[in-house]
C-alpha positions as CSV (number, residue, x, y, z in Angstrom):
1,X,0.0,0.0,0.0
2,X,2.8,2.4,0.9
3,X,4.6,1.6,-2.4
4,X,1.4,2.3,-4.3
5,X,0.9,5.7,-2.6
6,X,4.5,6.6,-3.3
7,X,4.1,5.7,-7.0
8,X,0.8,7.6,-7.2
9,X,2.4,10.7,-5.6
10,X,5.4,10.5,-8.0
11,X,3.1,10.3,-11.0
12,X,1.0,13.3,-9.9
13,X,4.1,15.3,-9.1
14,X,5.7,14.5,-12.5
15,X,2.5,15.4,-14.3
16,X,2.2,18.7,-12.4
17,X,5.8,19.5,-13.3
18,X,5.2,18.7,-17.0
19,X,2.0,20.9,-17.1
20,X,3.9,23.7,-15.5
21,X,6.7,23.4,-18.0
22,X,4.1,23.4,-20.8
23,X,2.5,26.6,-19.5
24,X,5.9,28.3,-19.0
25,X,6.9,27.3,-22.5
26,X,3.8,28.8,-24.1
27,X,4.2,32.0,-22.1
28,X,7.9,32.3,-23.0
29,X,7.4,31.7,-26.7
30,X,4.6,34.3,-26.8
31,X,7.0,36.8,-25.1
32,X,9.5,36.4,-27.9
33,X,7.4,38.7,-29.9
34,X,8.6,41.5,-27.7
35,X,12.4,40.9,-28.3
36,X,14.7,41.9,-31.1
37,X,15.6,39.1,-33.5
38,X,19.3,39.2,-32.4
39,X,18.3,38.8,-28.8
40,X,16.0,35.8,-29.2
41,X,18.7,33.0,-29.5
42,X,20.4,34.0,-26.2
43,X,17.0,34.2,-24.4
44,X,15.9,30.8,-25.6
45,X,19.1,29.1,-24.6
46,X,18.8,30.6,-21.1
47,X,15.1,29.4,-20.9
48,X,16.1,25.9,-22.0
49,X,18.8,25.7,-19.4
50,X,16.5,26.8,-16.6
51,X,13.4,24.9,-17.6
52,X,14.8,21.7,-19.0
53,X,18.2,21.3,-17.1
54,X,18.4,17.6,-17.7
55,X,16.7,17.4,-21.1
56,X,18.9,16.0,-23.8
57,X,16.5,15.3,-26.6
58,X,13.9,13.6,-24.5
59,X,10.2,13.2,-25.3
60,X,8.9,16.5,-23.9
61,X,6.9,18.4,-26.6
62,X,7.6,21.7,-24.8
63,X,11.3,21.1,-25.1
64,X,11.3,20.3,-28.8
65,X,9.0,23.2,-29.6
66,X,11.4,25.5,-27.8
67,X,14.3,23.9,-29.7
68,X,12.5,24.7,-33.0
69,X,12.4,28.4,-32.0
70,X,16.1,28.3,-31.2
71,X,16.9,26.7,-34.6
72,X,14.9,29.4,-36.3
73,X,16.7,32.1,-34.4
74,X,20.0,30.6,-35.3
75,X,18.8,30.2,-39.0
76,X,19.5,26.5,-38.9
77,X,16.5,25.6,-41.2
78,X,17.8,22.2,-42.2
79,X,17.4,20.9,-38.6
80,X,13.9,22.3,-37.9
81,X,12.1,19.4,-39.6
82,X,13.9,16.9,-37.4
83,X,12.9,18.8,-34.2
84,X,9.2,19.1,-35.4
85,X,9.1,15.3,-36.0
86,X,10.3,14.7,-32.5
87,X,7.2,16.4,-31.0
88,X,4.8,13.8,-29.6
89,X,1.7,15.7,-28.4
90,X,-1.0,14.4,-26.1
91,X,-4.8,14.9,-26.7
92,X,-5.2,17.7,-24.2
93,X,-2.1,19.8,-25.1
94,X,-4.0,22.3,-27.2
95,X,-1.6,25.3,-26.6
96,X,1.4,23.2,-27.7
97,X,-0.7,21.9,-30.7
98,X,-1.1,25.5,-31.9
99,X,2.6,26.1,-31.7
100,X,3.4,22.8,-33.5
101,X,0.9,23.5,-36.2
102,X,2.2,27.1,-36.9
103,X,5.8,26.1,-36.9
104,X,5.1,23.2,-39.2
105,X,3.2,25.5,-41.5
106,X,6.0,28.0,-41.6
107,X,8.6,25.3,-42.2
108,X,6.7,24.3,-45.4
109,X,6.9,27.9,-46.6
110,X,3.7,27.6,-48.5
111,X,3.1,31.3,-49.0
112,X,2.5,31.0,-52.8
113,X,0.7,33.3,-55.2
114,X,-2.6,31.6,-54.1
115,X,-3.4,30.0,-50.8
116,X,-3.4,26.2,-51.0
117,X,-7.0,25.1,-50.3
118,X,-6.1,22.1,-48.1
119,X,-3.7,24.2,-46.0
120,X,-6.3,26.9,-45.4
121,X,-8.9,24.2,-44.5
122,X,-6.6,22.7,-41.9
123,X,-5.7,26.1,-40.6
124,X,-9.4,27.0,-40.1
125,X,-10.0,23.7,-38.3
126,X,-7.1,24.3,-36.0
127,X,-8.3,27.8,-35.3
128,X,-11.8,26.5,-34.4
129,X,-10.3,24.0,-31.9
130,X,-8.1,26.7,-30.4
131,X,-11.1,29.0,-30.0
132,X,-13.2,26.3,-28.4
133,X,-10.5,25.7,-25.8
134,X,-9.7,29.4,-25.3
135,X,-6.0,29.0,-26.2
136,X,-3.9,32.1,-25.3
137,X,-1.8,31.7,-28.5
138,X,-4.7,31.5,-30.9
139,X,-3.5,34.9,-32.2
140,X,-0.7,33.0,-34.0
141,X,-3.4,31.2,-36.1
142,X,-5.1,34.5,-36.9
143,X,-1.8,35.8,-38.1
144,X,-1.4,32.9,-40.5
145,X,-5.0,33.2,-41.7
146,X,-4.3,36.9,-42.4
147,X,-1.3,36.0,-44.5
148,X,-3.2,33.5,-46.6
149,X,-6.2,35.8,-47.0
150,X,-3.8,38.5,-48.2
151,X,-2.4,36.2,-50.8
152,X,-5.9,35.6,-52.2
153,X,-6.7,39.3,-52.0
154,X,-3.7,40.1,-54.2
155,X,-5.4,38.0,-57.0
156,X,-9.1,38.8,-56.3
157,X,-8.9,42.3,-54.9
158,X,-11.0,41.8,-51.7
159,X,-8.9,42.5,-48.5
160,X,-11.9,42.2,-46.1
161,X,-10.9,38.8,-44.8
162,X,-7.2,39.8,-44.4
163,X,-8.1,42.9,-42.4
164,X,-10.5,40.9,-40.2
165,X,-7.9,38.4,-39.2
166,X,-5.3,41.0,-38.7
167,X,-7.6,42.8,-36.2
168,X,-8.3,39.4,-34.5
169,X,-4.5,38.9,-34.3
170,X,-3.9,42.2,-32.4
171,X,-7.1,41.8,-30.2
172,X,-6.0,38.4,-28.9
173,X,-2.2,39.1,-28.6
174,X,-1.3,39.0,-24.9
175,X,1.4,41.7,-25.5
176,X,-0.7,43.9,-27.8
177,X,0.3,47.0,-25.9
178,X,4.0,46.4,-26.4
179,X,5.6,48.8,-28.9
180,X,7.2,46.0,-31.0
181,X,3.9,44.2,-31.4
182,X,2.0,47.4,-32.1
183,X,4.6,48.4,-34.7
184,X,4.3,45.1,-36.5
185,X,0.5,45.4,-36.5
186,X,0.6,49.0,-38.0
187,X,3.2,47.8,-40.6
188,X,0.7,45.1,-41.8
189,X,-2.1,47.6,-41.9
190,X,0.1,49.9,-44.0
191,X,0.9,47.1,-46.4
192,X,-2.8,46.2,-46.8
193,X,-3.7,49.9,-47.3
194,X,-1.1,50.3,-50.0
195,X,-2.3,47.1,-51.8
196,X,-5.8,48.5,-51.7
197,X,-4.5,51.9,-52.9
198,X,-6.4,53.4,-49.9
199,X,-4.4,56.6,-49.2
200,X,-6.4,57.7,-46.2
201,X,-6.0,54.4,-44.3
202,X,-2.3,54.3,-45.2
203,X,-1.7,57.8,-43.8
204,X,-3.5,56.9,-40.6
205,X,-1.5,53.8,-39.9
206,X,1.8,55.2,-41.1
207,X,1.4,58.1,-38.6
208,X,1.1,55.4,-35.9
209,X,3.8,53.1,-37.2
210,X,6.6,55.7,-37.8
211,X,7.1,56.9,-34.2
212,X,7.2,53.4,-32.9
213,X,9.8,52.3,-35.5
214,X,12.0,55.3,-34.8
215,X,11.7,54.6,-31.0
216,X,12.6,50.9,-31.5
217,X,15.5,52.0,-33.9
218,X,15.6,48.6,-35.6
219,X,17.0,48.7,-39.1
220,X,14.4,46.2,-40.5
221,X,11.5,48.3,-39.2
222,X,13.0,51.5,-40.5
223,X,13.7,50.0,-43.9
224,X,10.1,48.9,-44.2
225,X,8.9,52.4,-43.4
226,X,11.1,53.7,-46.2
227,X,9.6,51.2,-48.6
228,X,6.1,52.2,-47.5
229,X,7.0,55.9,-48.1
230,X,8.3,55.0,-51.6
231,X,5.1,53.2,-52.5
232,X,3.0,56.1,-51.0
233,X,4.9,58.7,-53.1
234,X,4.4,56.4,-56.2
235,X,0.6,56.3,-55.6
236,X,0.4,60.1,-55.1
237,X,2.4,60.8,-58.3
238,X,5.7,61.9,-56.6
239,X,7.9,59.7,-58.6
240,X,11.2,61.4,-57.9
241,X,10.8,61.2,-54.1
242,X,9.7,57.5,-54.5
243,X,12.9,56.7,-56.5
244,X,15.2,58.4,-54.0
245,X,13.7,56.5,-51.0
246,X,13.7,53.2,-52.9
247,X,17.4,53.6,-53.8
248,X,18.2,54.3,-50.1
249,X,16.3,51.2,-48.9
250,X,18.0,49.1,-51.6
251,X,21.4,50.2,-50.4
252,X,20.5,49.4,-46.8
253,X,19.2,46.0,-47.7
254,X,22.2,45.3,-49.9
255,X,24.6,46.2,-47.2
256,X,22.8,44.0,-44.7
257,X,22.6,41.2,-47.3
258,X,18.8,41.2,-47.0
259,X,17.8,41.7,-50.6
260,X,14.5,40.1,-51.7
261,X,12.8,39.6,-55.1
262,X,10.0,41.8,-53.9
263,X,12.4,44.7,-53.1
264,X,14.0,44.3,-56.6
265,X,10.5,44.4,-58.1
266,X,9.7,47.6,-56.2
267,X,12.9,49.1,-57.6
268,X,11.9,48.1,-61.1
269,X,8.5,49.6,-60.8
270,X,9.9,52.8,-59.4
271,X,12.3,53.2,-62.3
272,X,9.5,52.4,-64.7
273,X,7.4,55.2,-63.1
274,X,10.4,57.5,-63.7
275,X,10.7,56.4,-67.3
276,X,14.2,54.9,-66.7
277,X,13.4,51.8,-68.7
278,X,16.9,50.2,-68.8
279,X,17.1,50.3,-65.0
280,X,13.6,48.9,-64.7
281,X,14.5,46.0,-67.0
282,X,17.7,45.3,-65.0
283,X,15.9,45.0,-61.7
284,X,13.1,43.0,-63.1
285,X,15.6,40.4,-64.4
286,X,17.4,40.5,-61.0
287,X,14.1,39.7,-59.2
288,X,13.4,36.8,-61.6
289,X,16.9,35.4,-61.1
290,X,16.8,35.8,-57.3
291,X,13.3,34.1,-57.2
292,X,14.8,31.2,-59.1
293,X,17.9,31.1,-57.0
294,X,16.1,30.8,-53.7
295,X,13.9,28.0,-55.1
296,X,10.6,29.9,-54.7
297,X,7.4,29.0,-56.4
298,X,7.8,29.8,-60.1
299,X,4.3,31.3,-60.0
300,X,5.7,34.1,-57.8
301,X,7.5,35.4,-60.9
302,X,4.2,36.4,-62.5
303,X,4.6,40.1,-61.3
304,X,8.3,40.1,-62.2
305,X,7.7,39.2,-65.8
306,X,4.7,41.5,-66.0
307,X,6.9,44.4,-64.9
308,X,9.6,43.2,-67.4
309,X,7.0,43.2,-70.2
310,X,5.9,46.7,-69.4
311,X,9.5,48.0,-69.3
312,X,10.3,46.5,-72.7
313,X,7.1,47.8,-74.2
314,X,7.7,51.3,-72.9
315,X,11.3,51.2,-74.3
316,X,10.0,50.1,-77.7
317,X,11.7,46.6,-77.6
318,X,8.6,44.7,-78.7
319,X,10.3,41.5,-79.4
320,X,11.5,41.0,-75.8
321,X,8.2,42.5,-74.6
322,X,6.4,39.7,-76.4
323,X,8.6,37.0,-74.8
324,X,8.0,38.5,-71.4
325,X,4.3,38.7,-72.0
326,X,4.3,35.1,-73.2
327,X,5.9,34.1,-69.8
328,X,3.3,36.2,-68.0
329,X,0.5,34.4,-69.7
330,X,2.0,31.0,-68.9
331,X,2.5,31.9,-65.2
332,X,-1.0,33.3,-65.0
333,X,-2.4,30.0,-66.3
334,X,-0.3,28.1,-63.7
335,X,-1.5,30.5,-60.9
336,X,-5.2,29.9,-61.7
337,X,-4.7,26.1,-62.0
338,X,-5.6,25.4,-58.4
339,X,-9.1,26.9,-58.9
340,X,-10.0,25.7,-62.4
341,X,-7.6,22.9,-63.1
342,X,-9.4,20.9,-65.7
343,X,-10.9,23.8,-67.5
344,X,-7.8,25.9,-67.5
345,X,-5.6,23.0,-68.7
346,X,-7.9,22.4,-71.7
347,X,-8.2,26.1,-72.5
348,X,-4.5,26.7,-72.0
349,X,-3.6,23.8,-74.3
350,X,-5.9,25.2,-76.9
351,X,-4.5,28.6,-76.5
352,X,-0.9,27.5,-76.8
353,X,-1.7,25.4,-79.9
354,X,-3.5,28.3,-81.6
355,X,-0.7,30.6,-80.6
356,X,2.0,28.4,-82.0
357,X,-0.1,28.0,-85.2
358,X,-0.4,31.7,-85.4
359,X,3.3,32.2,-84.9
360,X,4.1,29.7,-87.6
361,X,1.6,31.4,-90.0
362,X,3.0,34.8,-89.1
363,X,6.6,33.7,-89.6
364,X,5.7,32.1,-92.9
365,X,4.0,35.3,-94.1
366,X,7.0,37.4,-93.0
367,X,9.4,35.0,-94.8
368,X,7.3,35.1,-98.0
369,X,7.2,38.9,-97.7
370,X,11.0,39.0,-97.3
371,X,11.5,36.7,-100.3
372,X,9.1,38.8,-102.4
373,X,10.9,42.0,-101.4
374,X,14.3,40.5,-102.3
375,X,13.1,39.2,-105.7
376,X,11.2,42.4,-106.4
377,X,14.2,44.5,-105.5
378,X,16.4,42.5,-107.9
379,X,13.8,42.9,-110.6
380,X,13.6,46.6,-109.9
381,X,17.4,47.0,-110.4
382,X,17.2,45.1,-113.7
383,X,14.2,47.1,-114.8
384,X,15.9,50.4,-114.0
385,X,18.9,49.4,-116.1
386,X,16.9,48.2,-119.2
387,X,13.6,50.0,-119.1
388,X,14.4,53.2,-117.2
389,X,11.7,55.7,-116.2
390,X,8.4,54.4,-117.6
391,X,9.1,50.8,-116.6
392,X,10.1,52.0,-113.2
393,X,6.7,53.6,-112.6
394,X,4.9,50.4,-113.7
395,X,7.0,48.3,-111.5
396,X,6.4,50.6,-108.5
397,X,2.6,50.2,-109.0
398,X,2.9,46.4,-109.2
399,X,5.2,46.3,-106.1
400,X,2.8,48.5,-104.1
401,X,-0.1,46.2,-105.0
402,X,1.6,43.1,-103.9
403,X,2.8,44.7,-100.7
404,X,-0.7,45.7,-99.8
405,X,-1.9,42.1,-100.3
406,X,0.9,40.9,-98.0
407,X,0.0,43.5,-95.4
408,X,-3.6,42.4,-95.6
409,X,-2.7,38.8,-94.8
410,X,-0.6,40.1,-91.8
411,X,-3.5,42.1,-90.6
412,X,-5.8,39.1,-90.7
413,X,-3.3,37.2,-88.5
414,X,-3.2,40.1,-86.1
415,X,-7.0,40.1,-85.9
416,X,-6.9,36.5,-85.0
417,X,-4.4,37.3,-82.2
418,X,-6.7,40.0,-80.9
419,X,-9.5,37.5,-80.8
420,X,-7.3,35.2,-78.7
421,X,-6.5,38.1,-76.3
422,X,-10.2,38.8,-75.9
423,X,-10.9,35.2,-74.9
424,X,-8.0,35.3,-72.4
425,X,-9.4,38.5,-70.8
426,X,-12.9,36.9,-70.7
427,X,-11.4,34.0,-68.7
428,X,-10.1,36.4,-66.1
429,X,-13.6,36.8,-64.7
430,X,-14.2,33.1,-64.1
431,X,-11.9,32.5,-61.2
432,X,-13.4,35.4,-59.3
433,X,-17.0,34.0,-59.7
434,X,-16.0,30.5,-58.7
435,X,-13.9,31.7,-55.7
436,X,-17.0,33.5,-54.3
437,X,-19.3,30.6,-55.0
438,X,-17.0,28.1,-53.2
439,X,-16.7,30.5,-50.3
440,X,-20.5,30.6,-50.1
441,X,-20.7,26.8,-50.2
442,X,-18.0,26.5,-47.5
443,X,-20.1,28.8,-45.3
444,X,-23.2,26.6,-45.7
445,X,-21.2,23.5,-44.9
446,X,-19.5,25.2,-42.0
447,X,-23.0,26.1,-40.6
448,X,-24.0,22.4,-41.1
449,X,-26.9,23.4,-43.4
450,X,-26.7,20.2,-45.4
451,X,-29.9,20.5,-47.3
452,X,-29.3,24.1,-48.3
453,X,-25.7,23.1,-49.2
454,X,-27.0,20.3,-51.5
455,X,-29.5,22.7,-53.2
456,X,-26.8,25.3,-53.5
457,X,-24.4,22.8,-55.1
458,X,-27.0,21.7,-57.7
459,X,-27.6,25.3,-58.7
460,X,-23.8,26.0,-58.7
461,X,-23.2,23.0,-61.0
462,X,-25.9,24.4,-63.4
463,X,-24.1,27.8,-63.3
464,X,-20.7,26.2,-64.1
465,X,-22.2,24.2,-66.9
466,X,-23.8,27.3,-68.3
467,X,-20.6,29.2,-68.1
468,X,-18.6,26.4,-69.8
469,X,-21.1,26.5,-72.7
470,X,-21.2,30.3,-73.0
471,X,-17.4,30.9,-72.7
472,X,-16.8,28.8,-75.8
473,X,-18.7,31.4,-77.9
474,X,-17.5,34.8,-79.0
475,X,-21.0,36.2,-78.8
476,X,-24.3,34.8,-77.3
477,X,-27.9,35.9,-77.5
478,X,-29.4,38.3,-75.1
479,X,-31.7,35.5,-73.9
480,X,-28.7,33.3,-73.0
481,X,-27.1,36.1,-71.0
482,X,-30.4,36.7,-69.1
483,X,-30.7,32.9,-68.3
484,X,-27.1,32.8,-67.0
485,X,-27.8,35.8,-64.8
486,X,-31.0,34.3,-63.5
487,X,-29.1,31.1,-62.5
488,X,-26.5,33.2,-60.7
489,X,-29.2,35.3,-58.9
490,X,-30.9,32.1,-57.8
491,X,-27.5,31.1,-56.1
492,X,-27.3,34.3,-54.3
493,X,-31.0,34.3,-53.2
494,X,-30.4,30.9,-51.7
495,X,-27.3,32.3,-49.9
496,X,-29.1,35.4,-48.6
497,X,-32.5,33.7,-47.9
498,X,-34.4,35.8,-50.5
499,X,-33.2,39.1,-49.0
500,X,-33.8,40.6,-52.5
501,X,-35.9,40.2,-55.6
502,X,-34.8,40.3,-59.2
503,X,-36.7,41.1,-62.4
504,X,-35.9,41.9,-66.1
505,X,-37.8,44.5,-68.1
506,X,-37.5,44.6,-71.9
507,X,-39.7,44.9,-75.0
508,X,-37.0,43.5,-77.2
509,X,-36.9,40.1,-78.9
510,X,-34.1,38.7,-76.8
511,X,-33.2,36.0,-79.3
512,X,-32.5,38.6,-82.0
513,X,-29.7,40.5,-80.2
514,X,-26.1,39.4,-79.6
515,X,-23.5,40.5,-77.1
516,X,-20.2,39.2,-75.6
517,X,-20.8,36.6,-72.8
518,X,-20.7,37.5,-69.1
519,X,-20.9,41.2,-69.8
520,X,-23.6,42.0,-67.2
521,X,-23.0,39.3,-64.6
522,X,-20.0,41.0,-62.7
523,X,-22.1,44.1,-62.0
524,X,-25.0,41.9,-60.8
525,X,-22.5,40.3,-58.4
526,X,-21.3,43.6,-57.1
527,X,-24.8,44.8,-56.5
528,X,-25.6,41.7,-54.4
529,X,-22.3,41.4,-52.6
530,X,-21.9,45.0,-51.7
531,X,-25.2,46.9,-52.3
532,X,-27.4,44.5,-50.3
533,X,-24.8,43.9,-47.6
534,X,-26.1,44.9,-44.1
535,X,-29.5,46.2,-45.2
536,X,-32.6,45.8,-43.1
537,X,-35.2,46.0,-45.9
538,X,-36.2,44.0,-49.0
539,X,-33.7,44.5,-51.7
540,X,-34.8,45.0,-55.3
541,X,-32.5,44.4,-58.3
542,X,-33.8,45.3,-61.8
543,X,-32.3,44.9,-65.3
544,X,-33.8,47.1,-68.0
545,X,-32.9,46.4,-71.6
546,X,-33.8,48.8,-74.5
547,X,-32.6,49.9,-77.9
548,X,-31.7,53.6,-78.5
549,X,-29.9,55.3,-81.4
550,X,-29.0,51.9,-82.9
551,X,-27.3,50.8,-79.6
552,X,-28.2,48.3,-76.9
553,X,-28.6,49.9,-73.4
554,X,-28.3,47.5,-70.5
555,X,-29.3,49.3,-67.2
556,X,-28.9,47.6,-63.8
557,X,-30.4,49.4,-60.7
558,X,-30.4,48.3,-57.1
559,X,-31.9,49.9,-54.0
560,X,-29.0,48.8,-51.8
561,X,-26.7,50.9,-49.6
562,X,-25.2,52.7,-52.5
563,X,-21.9,50.7,-52.6
564,X,-21.7,49.3,-56.1
565,X,-18.0,48.4,-55.7
566,X,-16.1,47.2,-52.6
567,X,-14.0,50.4,-52.2
568,X,-14.8,53.8,-53.7
569,X,-11.1,54.7,-53.8
570,X,-10.2,52.1,-56.4
571,X,-11.5,50.7,-59.6
572,X,-12.8,47.2,-59.2
573,X,-11.5,44.1,-61.1
574,X,-14.8,43.7,-62.9
575,X,-14.8,47.3,-64.1
576,X,-11.2,47.0,-65.4
577,X,-11.8,43.8,-67.3
578,X,-15.2,45.0,-68.7
579,X,-13.6,48.2,-70.0
580,X,-10.7,46.2,-71.6
581,X,-13.3,43.9,-73.3
582,X,-15.4,46.8,-74.6
583,X,-12.2,48.6,-75.9
584,X,-11.0,45.4,-77.6
585,X,-14.3,44.5,-79.2
586,X,-15.8,47.9,-80.1
587,X,-13.4,50.8,-79.6
588,X,-10.4,49.9,-81.7
589,X,-11.7,51.9,-84.7
590,X,-13.7,54.6,-82.9
591,X,-13.3,55.6,-79.3
592,X,-16.5,55.8,-77.2
593,X,-18.4,53.4,-79.5
594,X,-19.1,51.3,-76.4
595,X,-18.9,52.3,-72.8
596,X,-20.4,51.8,-69.3
597,X,-21.3,54.2,-66.5
598,X,-21.6,53.3,-62.8
599,X,-22.6,55.7,-60.0
600,X,-24.8,55.8,-56.8
601,X,-28.4,57.0,-57.2
602,X,-29.1,60.7,-56.4
603,X,-30.5,61.4,-52.9
604,X,-33.0,60.8,-51.4
605,X,-32.9,57.4,-53.2
606,X,-30.4,54.8,-52.2
607,X,-28.8,52.3,-54.4
608,X,-26.5,52.1,-57.4
609,X,-27.0,52.4,-61.2
610,X,-24.8,50.7,-63.9
611,X,-25.4,51.4,-67.6
612,X,-23.7,49.5,-70.3
613,X,-24.0,50.7,-73.9
614,X,-22.8,48.6,-76.9
615,X,-23.5,48.8,-80.6
616,X,-26.1,46.5,-82.1
617,X,-24.5,43.2,-83.2
618,X,-26.6,41.6,-86.0
619,X,-27.6,38.0,-85.4
């Protein structure tokens, strides 16, 4: 009996010591956010010596997670995976589970151009568990969610989720009043504001971040402020100031051996803004080379090649601009692959095949033109020698006629290339629709509304099938466009529980009019997502279609809160793409032939009005 009591006491004592070590480890690791990077390694070594004096690679999860932070501080990345694999967690060690999950996630370095779906799903599940058990370090998960939401926002333009998680990060941080933690929070807010091109938000957060950075006097923080200033001056049109600050930041980073592809890209864009095209080309190429050298995701080079293309184009080097643009298109297709894998593979293959055929035909025409020019020039010399003036005039007329025919063939090839560009721009809308639909479906599943989720999935599959059918066509009937919109509206009414109604008014024969596919749908989406958001009355969305002055007028009106786009300080993705399509299809010969207008309704009415005007396309 005595032996049993001693064993029970020893077990309880050792368990209590282990729990105390776990709690102290979590508290210590959270406190590392208040230390400078060059101070962390020494602090971690001291903590290990005091908390685990006899630990030599044992089975304590707290020890190995502390060891992971030491390896990160000492920049020994190759050993981190071994230490993570040595962690053996128990079912009730939720705080340590958060640390292990975040460190494993960061070790994979999966911050790609788009957030991996499975990773985000696992991150959300881990966050839900941490919230249920009131983990003190749940803010680490909010921080990771903010990063992935920001990656998606760079592609789709909606930074709402990223800002929400950043705010949750700072609200739950146990050291949220510490200057170093506050300064990091303000830096993130500045970065998001610059990405949104929201000048007022940037100025507000920069005014809070700058004094803290100067007080902390850390080179990294000060260098980030300089880069923020450069981007701010670029947005406000002060290109000379932006270039001066970027060059200063570049020299500091180079001296500290802390150059990054993003910094090189910022240098390229700044030189491009200042019309220094050779320097812009140099830094774009350096960014591409560094991205390749560090083994980063090739899709990250998308923006680097796009900047390179723009620099070559501005310089007038269209040959290299074409090759850079070709790489941009390839990287764009790869970046969208995770959302529309099967469809994009099929369309990309078709595009590449047609592009190669077009290149072959164009090369053949150019070769024929060159051969004709050579033979005609020889014939011209002989004619000048033997037939002199009159024959020279006749030959010139003949030469000019043949040249016009060759140019006509080349123009036909260019027209075909314009058509392919139109189809590529048309595809840019699809990932945005599907991303929002999947987010809606995830919300229903997350709320365990199985029946509604099944109904939503059926309607969603109808929408996808309809889009696949319509996107294969250059033009569709007005009736087909209306049917596609009605399917989309049905999806949104299911999501918002019939918060709004939708109707179409027209006296036209909808089968007799043609228009480009998916022309109206993006503005319907904006009206629902932003106009009817947070309203406490029945929403009404109406589409009026009429013919005036031999043009088709498509007028979309809602009675929402007057926010037709997510942010009034920037032009939405749907507006940019729609304007590009209208210009490509109708405005190449005559500007203003097709256009659209979007503005809030005049007071006292609330809502938003979008009018699209295009020429009549005969069926």
